[in-house]
Every structure is written in C-alpha cells, then in structure tokens.
ZAROVEX-479563 format. One record per residue (C-alpha): residue number from 1; x, y negated, z. Coordinates in nm, 3 decimals. Example, Ala and Ser with C-alpha at 12.3 -4.5 7.8 and 13.67 -1.06 7.14 Angstrom:
2
<node num="1" px="1.230" py="0.450" pz="0.780"/>
<node num="2" px="1.367" py="0.106" pz="0.714"/>
***
This chain:
345
<node num="1" px="-4.052" py="-0.742" pz="-0.797"/>
<node num="2" px="-4.199" py="-0.593" pz="-0.480"/>
<node num="3" px="-4.423" py="-0.814" pz="-0.278"/>
<node num="4" px="-4.364" py="-0.783" pz="0.092"/>
<node num="5" px="-4.714" py="-0.890" pz="0.195"/>
<node num="6" px="-4.951" py="-0.601" pz="0.147"/>
<node num="7" px="-5.208" py="-0.667" pz="0.419"/>
<node num="8" px="-5.532" py="-0.840" pz="0.301"/>
<node num="9" px="-5.551" py="-1.209" pz="0.399"/>
<node num="10" px="-5.746" py="-1.519" pz="0.303"/>
<node num="11" px="-5.629" py="-1.762" pz="0.036"/>
<node num="12" px="-5.518" py="-2.094" pz="0.181"/>
<node num="13" px="-5.757" py="-2.292" pz="-0.037"/>
<node num="14" px="-6.084" py="-2.209" pz="-0.215"/>
<node num="15" px="-6.056" py="-2.104" pz="-0.579"/>
<node num="16" px="-6.179" py="-2.306" pz="-0.880"/>
<node num="17" px="-6.532" py="-2.199" pz="-0.803"/>
<node num="18" px="-6.516" py="-2.325" pz="-0.442"/>
<node num="19" px="-6.486" py="-1.982" pz="-0.274"/>
<node num="20" px="-6.212" py="-1.850" pz="-0.052"/>
<node num="21" px="-6.053" py="-1.529" pz="-0.180"/>
<node num="22" px="-5.922" py="-1.214" pz="-0.012"/>
<node num="23" px="-5.570" py="-1.145" pz="-0.140"/>
<node num="24" px="-5.362" py="-0.825" pz="-0.094"/>
<node num="25" px="-5.105" py="-0.607" pz="-0.280"/>
<node num="26" px="-5.154" py="-0.246" pz="-0.372"/>
<node num="27" px="-4.882" py="0.001" pz="-0.453"/>
<node num="28" px="-4.949" py="0.160" pz="-0.795"/>
<node num="29" px="-4.739" py="0.382" pz="-1.021"/>
<node num="30" px="-4.620" py="0.067" pz="-1.196"/>
<node num="31" px="-4.522" py="-0.107" pz="-0.872"/>
<node num="32" px="-4.698" py="-0.357" pz="-0.646"/>
<node num="33" px="-4.997" py="-0.533" pz="-0.795"/>
<node num="34" px="-5.180" py="-0.833" pz="-0.649"/>
<node num="35" px="-5.549" py="-0.781" pz="-0.597"/>
<node num="36" px="-5.811" py="-1.044" pz="-0.511"/>
<node num="37" px="-6.178" py="-1.047" pz="-0.416"/>
<node num="38" px="-6.406" py="-1.354" pz="-0.378"/>
<node num="39" px="-6.580" py="-1.402" pz="-0.042"/>
<node num="40" px="-6.839" py="-1.600" pz="-0.232"/>
<node num="41" px="-6.824" py="-1.884" pz="0.022"/>
<node num="42" px="-6.637" py="-2.200" pz="0.074"/>
<node num="43" px="-6.696" py="-2.205" pz="0.450"/>
<node num="44" px="-6.382" py="-2.086" pz="0.631"/>
<node num="45" px="-6.566" py="-1.913" pz="0.919"/>
<node num="46" px="-6.793" py="-1.724" pz="0.675"/>
<node num="47" px="-6.489" py="-1.633" pz="0.476"/>
<node num="48" px="-6.314" py="-1.495" pz="0.782"/>
<node num="49" px="-6.628" py="-1.290" pz="0.859"/>
<node num="50" px="-6.618" py="-1.156" pz="0.504"/>
<node num="51" px="-6.251" py="-1.063" pz="0.549"/>
<node num="52" px="-6.329" py="-0.874" pz="0.873"/>
<node num="53" px="-6.604" py="-0.675" pz="0.693"/>
<node num="54" px="-6.373" py="-0.604" pz="0.404"/>
<node num="55" px="-6.096" py="-0.475" pz="0.642"/>
<node num="56" px="-6.347" py="-0.256" pz="0.823"/>
<node num="57" px="-6.465" py="-0.090" pz="0.502"/>
<node num="58" px="-6.111" py="-0.058" pz="0.376"/>
<node num="59" px="-5.992" py="0.115" pz="0.696"/>
<node num="60" px="-6.274" py="0.372" pz="0.664"/>
<node num="61" px="-6.184" py="0.433" pz="0.296"/>
<node num="62" px="-5.813" py="0.467" pz="0.374"/>
<node num="63" px="-5.874" py="0.702" pz="0.667"/>
<node num="64" px="-6.049" py="0.941" pz="0.431"/>
<node num="65" px="-5.729" py="1.034" pz="0.253"/>
<node num="66" px="-5.358" py="1.044" pz="0.310"/>
<node num="67" px="-5.065" py="1.053" pz="0.073"/>
<node num="68" px="-4.853" py="1.358" pz="0.062"/>
<node num="69" px="-4.491" py="1.346" pz="0.168"/>
<node num="70" px="-4.378" py="1.362" pz="-0.197"/>
<node num="71" px="-4.600" py="1.066" pz="-0.277"/>
<node num="72" px="-4.482" py="0.867" pz="0.022"/>
<node num="73" px="-4.113" py="0.943" pz="-0.056"/>
<node num="74" px="-4.152" py="0.835" pz="-0.419"/>
<node num="75" px="-4.261" py="0.486" pz="-0.301"/>
<node num="76" px="-4.009" py="0.484" pz="-0.013"/>
<node num="77" px="-3.725" py="0.525" pz="-0.272"/>
<node num="78" px="-3.867" py="0.249" pz="-0.500"/>
<node num="79" px="-3.944" py="-0.010" pz="-0.238"/>
<node num="80" px="-3.708" py="0.066" pz="0.046"/>
<node num="81" px="-3.405" py="0.288" pz="-0.036"/>
<node num="82" px="-3.288" py="0.121" pz="-0.356"/>
<node num="83" px="-3.290" py="-0.223" pz="-0.215"/>
<node num="84" px="-3.055" py="-0.107" pz="0.060"/>
<node num="85" px="-2.824" py="0.108" pz="-0.151"/>
<node num="86" px="-2.933" py="0.431" pz="0.029"/>
<node num="87" px="-3.111" py="0.621" pz="-0.251"/>
<node num="88" px="-2.844" py="0.895" pz="-0.297"/>
<node num="89" px="-2.822" py="0.978" pz="0.074"/>
<node num="90" px="-3.196" py="0.952" pz="0.124"/>
<node num="91" px="-3.256" py="1.200" pz="-0.166"/>
<node num="92" px="-2.993" py="1.436" pz="-0.018"/>
<node num="93" px="-3.139" py="1.422" pz="0.333"/>
<node num="94" px="-3.506" py="1.477" pz="0.213"/>
<node num="95" px="-3.423" py="1.761" pz="-0.032"/>
<node num="96" px="-3.508" py="2.039" pz="0.206"/>
<node num="97" px="-3.794" py="1.864" pz="0.390"/>
<node num="98" px="-3.960" py="1.806" pz="0.052"/>
<node num="99" px="-3.939" py="2.182" pz="-0.021"/>
<node num="100" px="-4.104" py="2.254" pz="0.314"/>
<node num="101" px="-4.362" py="1.964" pz="0.329"/>
<node num="102" px="-4.369" py="1.797" pz="-0.016"/>
<node num="103" px="-4.736" py="1.877" pz="-0.086"/>
<node num="104" px="-4.850" py="1.828" pz="0.275"/>
<node num="105" px="-5.043" py="1.515" pz="0.364"/>
<node num="106" px="-4.847" py="1.288" pz="0.594"/>
<node num="107" px="-5.087" py="1.303" pz="0.881"/>
<node num="108" px="-5.086" py="1.679" pz="0.874"/>
<node num="109" px="-4.713" py="1.724" pz="0.949"/>
<node num="110" px="-4.697" py="1.812" pz="1.320"/>
<node num="111" px="-4.425" py="1.849" pz="1.584"/>
<node num="112" px="-4.468" py="2.224" pz="1.577"/>
<node num="113" px="-4.438" py="2.235" pz="1.198"/>
<node num="114" px="-4.108" py="2.039" pz="1.216"/>
<node num="115" px="-3.977" py="2.245" pz="1.509"/>
<node num="116" px="-4.039" py="2.562" pz="1.306"/>
<node num="117" px="-3.876" py="2.399" pz="1.002"/>
<node num="118" px="-3.561" py="2.342" pz="1.205"/>
<node num="119" px="-3.535" py="2.698" pz="1.314"/>
<node num="120" px="-3.596" py="2.829" pz="0.964"/>
<node num="121" px="-3.352" py="2.584" pz="0.809"/>
<node num="122" px="-3.071" py="2.702" pz="1.042"/>
<node num="123" px="-3.139" py="3.055" pz="0.919"/>
<node num="124" px="-3.107" py="2.952" pz="0.552"/>
<node num="125" px="-3.466" py="2.868" pz="0.442"/>
<node num="126" px="-3.539" py="2.569" pz="0.211"/>
<node num="127" px="-3.190" py="2.559" pz="0.072"/>
<node num="128" px="-2.909" py="2.779" pz="-0.074"/>
<node num="129" px="-2.755" py="2.851" pz="0.265"/>
<node num="130" px="-2.796" py="2.825" pz="0.646"/>
<node num="131" px="-2.698" py="2.480" pz="0.790"/>
<node num="132" px="-2.580" py="2.354" pz="1.125"/>
<node num="133" px="-2.800" py="2.192" pz="1.393"/>
<node num="134" px="-2.645" py="1.859" pz="1.311"/>
<node num="135" px="-2.762" py="1.880" pz="0.944"/>
<node num="136" px="-3.115" py="1.972" pz="1.060"/>
<node num="137" px="-3.115" py="1.681" pz="1.299"/>
<node num="138" px="-3.015" py="1.442" pz="1.013"/>
<node num="139" px="-3.281" py="1.577" pz="0.781"/>
<node num="140" px="-3.554" py="1.553" pz="1.048"/>
<node num="141" px="-3.444" py="1.198" pz="1.132"/>
<node num="142" px="-3.474" py="1.110" pz="0.765"/>
<node num="143" px="-3.823" py="1.281" pz="0.740"/>
<node num="144" px="-3.935" py="1.079" pz="1.049"/>
<node num="145" px="-3.817" py="0.752" pz="0.893"/>
<node num="146" px="-4.000" py="0.815" pz="0.565"/>
<node num="147" px="-4.329" py="0.905" pz="0.746"/>
<node num="148" px="-4.315" py="0.603" pz="0.983"/>
<node num="149" px="-4.254" py="0.378" pz="0.678"/>
<node num="150" px="-4.551" py="0.535" pz="0.502"/>
<node num="151" px="-4.763" py="0.485" pz="0.816"/>
<node num="152" px="-4.678" py="0.118" pz="0.831"/>
<node num="153" px="-4.770" py="0.083" pz="0.463"/>
<node num="154" px="-5.123" py="0.233" pz="0.527"/>
<node num="155" px="-5.044" py="0.554" pz="0.340"/>
<node num="156" px="-5.116" py="0.792" pz="0.628"/>
<node num="157" px="-5.446" py="0.860" pz="0.791"/>
<node num="158" px="-5.480" py="0.707" pz="1.136"/>
<node num="159" px="-5.140" py="0.522" pz="1.096"/>
<node num="160" px="-4.965" py="0.725" pz="1.361"/>
<node num="161" px="-4.609" py="0.686" pz="1.481"/>
<node num="162" px="-4.389" py="0.991" pz="1.433"/>
<node num="163" px="-4.120" py="1.111" pz="1.676"/>
<node num="164" px="-4.030" py="1.472" pz="1.601"/>
<node num="165" px="-3.826" py="1.713" pz="1.820"/>
<node num="166" px="-3.472" py="1.758" pz="1.689"/>
<node num="167" px="-3.177" py="1.985" pz="1.762"/>
<node num="168" px="-2.931" py="1.831" pz="2.012"/>
<node num="169" px="-2.673" py="1.605" pz="1.857"/>
<node num="170" px="-2.360" py="1.811" pz="1.813"/>
<node num="171" px="-2.015" py="1.706" pz="1.935"/>
<node num="172" px="-1.832" py="1.480" pz="1.690"/>
<node num="173" px="-1.586" py="1.662" pz="1.453"/>
<node num="174" px="-1.242" py="1.589" pz="1.575"/>
<node num="175" px="-1.030" py="1.656" pz="1.265"/>
<node num="176" px="-0.731" py="1.424" pz="1.188"/>
<node num="177" px="-0.369" py="1.414" pz="1.094"/>
<node num="178" px="-0.117" py="1.396" pz="1.371"/>
<node num="179" px="0.155" py="1.129" pz="1.361"/>
<node num="180" px="0.400" py="1.383" pz="1.220"/>
<node num="181" px="0.150" py="1.514" pz="0.965"/>
<node num="182" px="0.068" py="1.161" pz="0.848"/>
<node num="183" px="0.446" py="1.099" pz="0.792"/>
<node num="184" px="0.462" py="1.413" pz="0.586"/>
<node num="185" px="0.179" py="1.285" pz="0.361"/>
<node num="186" px="0.334" py="0.939" pz="0.332"/>
<node num="187" px="0.673" py="1.096" pz="0.243"/>
<node num="188" px="0.508" py="1.285" pz="-0.043"/>
<node num="189" px="0.316" py="0.986" pz="-0.187"/>
<node num="190" px="0.595" py="0.867" pz="-0.426"/>
<node num="191" px="0.541" py="1.188" pz="-0.627"/>
<node num="192" px="0.167" py="1.133" pz="-0.650"/>
<node num="193" px="-0.020" py="0.948" pz="-0.931"/>
<node num="194" px="-0.058" py="0.572" pz="-0.857"/>
<node num="195" px="-0.438" py="0.606" pz="-0.807"/>
<node num="196" px="-0.380" py="0.877" pz="-0.544"/>
<node num="197" px="-0.119" py="0.671" pz="-0.370"/>
<node num="198" px="-0.362" py="0.383" pz="-0.344"/>
<node num="199" px="-0.654" py="0.601" pz="-0.250"/>
<node num="200" px="-0.455" py="0.766" pz="0.034"/>
<node num="201" px="-0.297" py="0.443" pz="0.164"/>
<node num="202" px="-0.631" py="0.259" pz="0.180"/>
<node num="203" px="-0.785" py="0.543" pz="0.369"/>
<node num="204" px="-0.499" py="0.568" pz="0.624"/>
<node num="205" px="-0.449" py="0.188" pz="0.654"/>
<node num="206" px="-0.810" py="0.061" pz="0.674"/>
<node num="207" px="-1.014" py="0.366" pz="0.748"/>
<node num="208" px="-1.210" py="0.290" pz="0.434"/>
<node num="209" px="-1.472" py="0.548" pz="0.310"/>
<node num="210" px="-1.434" py="0.722" pz="-0.019"/>
<node num="211" px="-1.725" py="0.522" pz="-0.179"/>
<node num="212" px="-1.575" py="0.190" pz="-0.068"/>
<node num="213" px="-1.242" py="0.272" pz="-0.221"/>
<node num="214" px="-1.394" py="0.397" pz="-0.547"/>
<node num="215" px="-1.600" py="0.079" pz="-0.577"/>
<node num="216" px="-1.300" py="-0.152" pz="-0.530"/>
<node num="217" px="-1.240" py="-0.372" pz="-0.834"/>
<node num="218" px="-0.952" py="-0.605" pz="-0.931"/>
<node num="219" px="-1.084" py="-0.964" pz="-0.903"/>
<node num="220" px="-1.270" py="-1.111" pz="-0.614"/>
<node num="221" px="-1.233" py="-0.791" pz="-0.408"/>
<node num="222" px="-0.855" py="-0.767" pz="-0.447"/>
<node num="223" px="-0.719" py="-1.120" pz="-0.416"/>
<node num="224" px="-0.344" py="-1.141" pz="-0.454"/>
<node num="225" px="-0.347" py="-1.520" pz="-0.391"/>
<node num="226" px="-0.491" py="-1.478" pz="-0.041"/>
<node num="227" px="-0.360" py="-1.127" pz="0.017"/>
<node num="228" px="-0.701" py="-1.013" pz="0.120"/>
<node num="229" px="-0.895" py="-0.690" pz="0.026"/>
<node num="230" px="-1.274" py="-0.710" pz="0.054"/>
<node num="231" px="-1.430" py="-0.363" pz="0.024"/>
<node num="232" px="-1.784" py="-0.506" pz="0.007"/>
<node num="233" px="-1.900" py="-0.525" pz="-0.363"/>
<node num="234" px="-2.011" py="-0.880" pz="-0.442"/>
<node num="235" px="-2.394" py="-0.895" pz="-0.468"/>
<node num="236" px="-2.447" py="-0.542" pz="-0.337"/>
<node num="237" px="-2.670" py="-0.488" pz="-0.036"/>
<node num="238" px="-2.498" py="-0.464" pz="0.304"/>
<node num="239" px="-2.589" py="-0.113" pz="0.444"/>
<node num="240" px="-2.540" py="0.033" pz="0.786"/>
<node num="241" px="-2.207" py="0.173" pz="0.668"/>
<node num="242" px="-2.019" py="-0.147" pz="0.669"/>
<node num="243" px="-1.705" py="-0.204" pz="0.466"/>
<node num="244" px="-1.382" py="-0.376" pz="0.591"/>
<node num="245" px="-1.227" py="-0.707" pz="0.484"/>
<node num="246" px="-0.862" py="-0.715" pz="0.570"/>
<node num="247" px="-0.516" py="-0.836" pz="0.463"/>
<node num="248" px="-0.295" py="-0.625" pz="0.245"/>
<node num="249" px="0.001" py="-0.448" pz="0.404"/>
<node num="250" px="0.329" py="-0.470" pz="0.211"/>
<node num="251" px="0.307" py="-0.111" pz="0.086"/>
<node num="252" px="-0.059" py="-0.147" pz="-0.012"/>
<node num="253" px="0.013" py="-0.465" pz="-0.201"/>
<node num="254" px="0.307" py="-0.318" pz="-0.384"/>
<node num="255" px="0.086" py="-0.026" pz="-0.505"/>
<node num="256" px="-0.195" py="-0.255" pz="-0.602"/>
<node num="257" px="0.031" py="-0.484" pz="-0.801"/>
<node num="258" px="0.166" py="-0.183" pz="-0.988"/>
<node num="259" px="-0.187" py="-0.065" pz="-1.068"/>
<node num="260" px="-0.296" py="-0.416" pz="-1.169"/>
<node num="261" px="-0.021" py="-0.426" pz="-1.434"/>
<node num="262" px="-0.171" py="-0.114" pz="-1.589"/>
<node num="263" px="-0.530" py="-0.212" pz="-1.561"/>
<node num="264" px="-0.600" py="-0.583" pz="-1.527"/>
<node num="265" px="-0.874" py="-0.799" pz="-1.377"/>
<node num="266" px="-1.223" py="-0.661" pz="-1.365"/>
<node num="267" px="-1.114" py="-0.297" pz="-1.370"/>
<node num="268" px="-1.175" py="-0.040" pz="-1.097"/>
<node num="269" px="-0.861" py="0.011" pz="-0.884"/>
<node num="270" px="-0.900" py="0.384" pz="-0.877"/>
<node num="271" px="-0.983" py="0.618" pz="-1.170"/>
<node num="272" px="-1.304" py="0.826" pz="-1.169"/>
<node num="273" px="-1.085" py="1.143" pz="-1.138"/>
<node num="274" px="-0.895" py="1.014" pz="-0.828"/>
<node num="275" px="-1.090" py="1.215" pz="-0.558"/>
<node num="276" px="-1.015" py="1.538" pz="-0.749"/>
<node num="277" px="-0.658" py="1.439" pz="-0.794"/>
<node num="278" px="-0.640" py="1.361" pz="-0.429"/>
<node num="279" px="-0.769" py="1.705" pz="-0.338"/>
<node num="280" px="-0.514" py="1.876" pz="-0.561"/>
<node num="281" px="-0.229" py="1.657" pz="-0.423"/>
<node num="282" px="-0.326" py="1.748" pz="-0.067"/>
<node num="283" px="-0.348" py="2.120" pz="-0.154"/>
<node num="284" px="-0.006" py="2.099" pz="-0.314"/>
<node num="285" px="0.166" py="1.960" pz="-0.007"/>
<node num="286" px="-0.009" py="2.211" pz="0.225"/>
<node num="287" px="-0.282" py="1.989" pz="0.360"/>
<node num="288" px="-0.575" py="2.124" pz="0.167"/>
<node num="289" px="-0.809" py="2.073" pz="0.466"/>
<node num="290" px="-0.760" py="1.696" pz="0.444"/>
<node num="291" px="-1.069" py="1.522" pz="0.293"/>
<node num="292" px="-1.117" py="1.147" pz="0.232"/>
<node num="293" px="-1.312" py="1.133" pz="0.551"/>
<node num="294" px="-1.025" py="1.290" pz="0.747"/>
<node num="295" px="-0.817" py="0.987" pz="0.633"/>
<node num="296" px="-1.070" py="0.761" pz="0.809"/>
<node num="297" px="-1.062" py="0.970" pz="1.124"/>
<node num="298" px="-0.683" py="0.964" pz="1.110"/>
<node num="299" px="-0.664" py="0.585" pz="1.076"/>
<node num="300" px="-0.887" py="0.516" pz="1.373"/>
<node num="301" px="-0.742" py="0.790" pz="1.587"/>
<node num="302" px="-0.380" py="0.701" pz="1.543"/>
<node num="303" px="-0.450" py="0.334" pz="1.597"/>
<node num="304" px="-0.609" py="0.411" pz="1.929"/>
<node num="305" px="-0.327" py="0.655" pz="2.025"/>
<node num="306" px="-0.083" py="0.377" pz="1.947"/>
<node num="307" px="-0.247" py="0.161" pz="2.211"/>
<node num="308" px="-0.455" py="-0.069" pz="1.993"/>
<node num="309" px="-0.771" py="-0.210" pz="2.146"/>
<node num="310" px="-1.094" py="-0.035" pz="2.041"/>
<node num="311" px="-1.239" py="-0.381" pz="1.964"/>
<node num="312" px="-0.962" py="-0.457" pz="1.719"/>
<node num="313" px="-0.978" py="-0.117" pz="1.560"/>
<node num="314" px="-1.355" py="-0.159" pz="1.517"/>
<node num="315" px="-1.303" py="-0.496" pz="1.337"/>
<node num="316" px="-1.022" py="-0.374" pz="1.105"/>
<node num="317" px="-1.210" py="-0.058" pz="1.002"/>
<node num="318" px="-1.558" py="-0.217" pz="0.998"/>
<node num="319" px="-1.675" py="0.066" pz="1.230"/>
<node num="320" px="-1.932" py="-0.001" pz="1.502"/>
<node num="321" px="-1.760" py="-0.040" pz="1.843"/>
<node num="322" px="-2.020" py="0.204" pz="1.989"/>
<node num="323" px="-1.906" py="0.469" pz="1.742"/>
<node num="324" px="-1.543" py="0.406" pz="1.830"/>
<node num="325" px="-1.622" py="0.445" pz="2.206"/>
<node num="326" px="-1.846" py="0.754" pz="2.151"/>
<node num="327" px="-1.636" py="0.947" pz="1.895"/>
<node num="328" px="-1.282" py="0.844" pz="1.969"/>
<node num="329" px="-1.271" py="0.737" pz="2.336"/>
<node num="330" px="-1.066" py="1.042" pz="2.453"/>
<node num="331" px="-0.776" py="0.911" pz="2.238"/>
<node num="332" px="-0.751" py="0.599" pz="2.463"/>
<node num="333" px="-0.682" py="0.774" pz="2.799"/>
<node num="334" px="-0.368" py="0.565" pz="2.838"/>
<node num="335" px="-0.599" py="0.270" pz="2.925"/>
<node num="336" px="-0.737" py="0.456" pz="3.224"/>
<node num="337" px="-0.394" py="0.572" pz="3.343"/>
<node num="338" px="-0.272" py="0.209" pz="3.327"/>
<node num="339" px="-0.578" py="0.091" pz="3.525"/>
<node num="340" px="-0.517" py="0.351" pz="3.791"/>
<node num="341" px="-0.149" py="0.268" pz="3.817"/>
<node num="342" px="-0.231" py="-0.102" pz="3.859"/>
<node num="343" px="-0.442" py="-0.024" pz="4.163"/>
<node num="344" px="-0.147" py="0.157" pz="4.323"/>
<node num="345" px="-0.365" py="0.406" pz="4.515"/>
***
C-alpha cells in the first residue's frame, strides 16, 4: 500500500537505543519503502538539527539528477492514476508526449519544446495521423499534470512548477439528435436487441456515459424495490466524470425487468458486444453518425430546449453546472426572452 508521507521527519519517540530517528518513504520499483536513519541523540533539539543537515544533503543529492518523463509517468500511474480510476485515459493522453519526451529529464522539458511539440503534433508527428488543437491541448494538459506531480514528489531537479502554452480551447462540439430524430430512434427501438434498447434509453434518459452504462450491474445499482438506478459502481473511486443516481422511468424499468428475467442478479445489464450492436443499429436506421456520446448531448440539449432548469438537468445527468452553462447555454435562450418580456421595455 502506498504511503502518503514521503518527506523526511523525526520519529515521535526515541527508539529502543534512546535516539530519535529520521523516517521517510522512498519510491522503488517494488513500491514505496519506509527508510529510517538514527540521529544518534535523544535530545530533541539536537535531533532537529540532525534532520536539517540530512535534508540539506538530500536536497543537494536530489538536485544532481532528475527522473525522465517515462520514469515519472510509470510512478504516476502506480500511485495516482489507478487509485482514481483514470489509468486508461492517462495512458491515452500521454501516448504521444511519451514518444516526444519519454527519455527527457523532467526539468529539461521547456515551454519552447512543448510549443514545438504542439505544432508538430497537429501536422501528424508522434502518432499515426494529424490531430486537432483540442487534442493537443488535452495531451499538453496531461503532460503538465504528470510533471507537476513528479515535481511535488521530489523527482524533478529544482522542483519547478510547470505551466505550458497550449492551443486555444476549441468551441464545444454541438452534435445532437433533434426532437424529431430522437422520436425516429425511439420508434425503431422495439426492433433492436434488448441490450441495445436499454443502452439507448439510458443514454437518452439520463445522459449516462458509455462506461457508466457498461458498468451497470443488476443488484445494488439497479434496485427494483426503490426504483432507483445508481450508475456509480460500489467501492469504485469517484472520478471527475461523475455518474448519476436517478429514478427509473416506466419505459426504462420495463426494459430492465425484461433483461433481469434473462440474466439475474449480479450480472451486467448490457452485454460486452452492446456498443458494436448499437453502432450497427444506428447505421441501419440511417443515423450512423450517432455515437454513445451523442446520446448524452441529446439528453441534456433536449431537456434544456424543453424548458428544464440548468440546475435540475445538471443534477439528473451528474454533469457539472459550469459545463451545462458553458456548452449548452445557447439552448436556453427562452429564459432570456422571458426575462426581457417581464420587464416590458
């Protein structure tokens, strides 16, 4: 288990030989290991002076070398990403930066290096194809987070703070089903496999992400007694991408009950092949451009266009209110019209 305290400190009490000890943890290939060194004194003031000398020498030794980005990232995954459930996305976001800077010492990665990386990356370097400024921004943000973590963990010479230049944040993608298109999809659902029906309804009803739907299990998460669906997996870390907890609608409940008869308690609600089946279903009804994320956009957009309050939409879909206001605000112009009409000017 990772020990959070890595900075050297004095023991609270002298050891069996009557001396205070300096305790700290070091990151090794086998994980964190506790280290200790005797101050050879039982006097607290003398022990504190010994600690100060130790820290001074340690700083000099650590400033002589710096971990490479690959070495820092290896430890970042082990001690940071996995505990937060972000390992897959972190690996994806650091794939290209590792190609560019993997063997470079952390302190040697400069603003100009990263700026040049961004330009090359948009032209197709460090990966199979050219990418958008938004992708480059996401990768540089991830690179910055890893290096700042490494700096805080004393793995980078001088322990700097990194804040790299990034491409401008692009406009949010505004792709969603209209009310009429949503009704076309709903009308075609009875002909779809039960897993696809559930997958589609959960996306359109709750704005749930693909991963949240695929993790859903009959049992504590789908409670027919209370009529509640909890998309958060019990015991799993809560990440920035929150998951909703909400009551079942009548149509959602009917589909879930049908699936429960086939599967039973403790089984995944959707089959592993469901996303591929969903793609083929959408292609077959003429909506091949609709992805699972488009379902989320559609759910939020149509709720707002129907006059629902942004605060209520944020709660139902477990989406940050700031995101609702930034990405979807133009769908709530009716609020502003009503405000102006009330003033009567």
